[in-house]
C-alpha positions in Angstrom: 0.0 0.0 0.0 1.4 3.4 -1.0 -0.1 6.9 -0.6 0.8 9.6 -3.1 0.2 13.3 -2.3 -0.3 15.5 -5.4 -2.0 18.7 -6.2 -5.8 18.5 -6.4 -6.8 16.9 -9.7 -9.7 16.0 -11.9 -10.8 12.4 -11.7 -11.6 12.4 -15.4 -8.2 13.8 -16.3 -6.5 11.0 -14.2 -8.6 8.2 -15.8 -7.8 9.5 -19.3 -4.2 9.7 -18.4 -4.3 6.1 -17.1 -5.7 4.9 -20.4 -2.9 6.7 -22.3 -0.2 5.6 -19.9 -1.2 2.0 -19.7 -2.5 0.9 -23.1 -1.3 -2.7 -22.4 -3.3 -2.8 -19.1 -7.0 -2.8 -18.5 -8.3 0.2 -16.6 -11.6 -0.3 -14.9 -13.7 2.4 -13.3 -16.8 0.6 -12.0 -18.5 1.0 -8.6 -16.6 4.2 -7.8 -13.2 2.5 -7.7 -10.4 2.7 -10.3 -8.4 -0.4 -11.0 -5.4 -1.1 -13.2 -5.3 -4.8 -14.1 -3.5 -7.2 -16.3 -5.4 -8.3 -19.3 -7.2 -11.2 -17.6 -8.7 -11.8 -14.2 -6.0 -12.6 -11.8 -5.7 -12.1 -8.0 -2.1 -10.9 -8.2 -2.5 -8.7 -11.3 -4.7 -6.0 -9.8 -3.9 -2.5 -8.3 -6.9 -0.7 -6.9 -6.7 3.1 -6.5 -8.6 5.0 -3.8 -8.9 8.5 -5.1 -9.5 11.8 -3.2 -9.3 14.4 -5.9 -10.2 17.4 -3.7 -7.3 16.7 -1.3 -4.9 15.3 -3.9 -4.3 11.9 -2.4 -4.2 8.5 -4.1 -3.8 5.3 -2.2 -2.9 2.0 -3.9 -4.1 -1.3 -2.7 -3.0 -4.8 -3.9 -3.8 -8.3 -2.9 -0.4 -8.6 -1.3 -1.5 -6.0 1.3 -4.1 -8.5 2.5 -2.2 -11.8 2.0 -2.6 -12.8 5.7 -6.3 -12.4 5.5 -6.3 -14.7 2.5 -4.0 -17.1 4.4 -6.5 -17.2 7.2 -9.6 -17.8 5.2 -8.3 -19.7 2.2 -4.9 -21.2 2.6 -4.1 -22.1 -1.0 -5.0 -18.7 -2.3 -3.0 -17.0 0.5 0.1 -19.1 -0.4 -0.3 -18.3 -4.0 -0.5 -14.5 -3.3 2.6 -14.7 -1.1 4.5 -16.6 -3.8 3.6 -14.0 -6.4 4.2 -10.9 -4.2 7.2 -9.7 -6.2 5.1 -9.6 -9.4 2.3 -7.7 -7.6 4.8 -5.2 -6.2 6.3 -4.7 -9.6 2.9 -3.9 -11.1 2.2 -1.5 -8.2 5.5 0.3 -8.8 4.7 0.6 -12.5 1.3 2.1 -11.7 2.8 4.6 -9.1 5.5 5.7 -11.6 2.7 6.3 -14.2 0.6 8.2 -11.7 3.6 10.5 -10.9 4.0 11.2 -14.7 0.3 12.0 -15.1 -0.1 14.2 -12.0 2.4 16.6 -10.6 3.6 15.8 -7.1 2.8 18.3 -4.3 5.7 20.3 -2.9 
């Protein structure tokens, strides 16, 4: 989980920028959340973005952040998520770098 502090922004501008920045990824904007995913449905290939445009904060969330919850409720899925943690972190870092390019960081 990472939190970015940027200048206040427009949600529409951010979503358009995500589509341009990640043409090889699937950007979903359903149910009030924004997600950057790999092409198919995978547990480890998903970065959810919690946006607060008025304050200029973006918080990322991945399945690796909740791996112990998955371990407790579903052991095989939790083990799979822990095994793929490096791929999930790499995707999260890619998304954070793209967000920094799209939006200017706050001073």
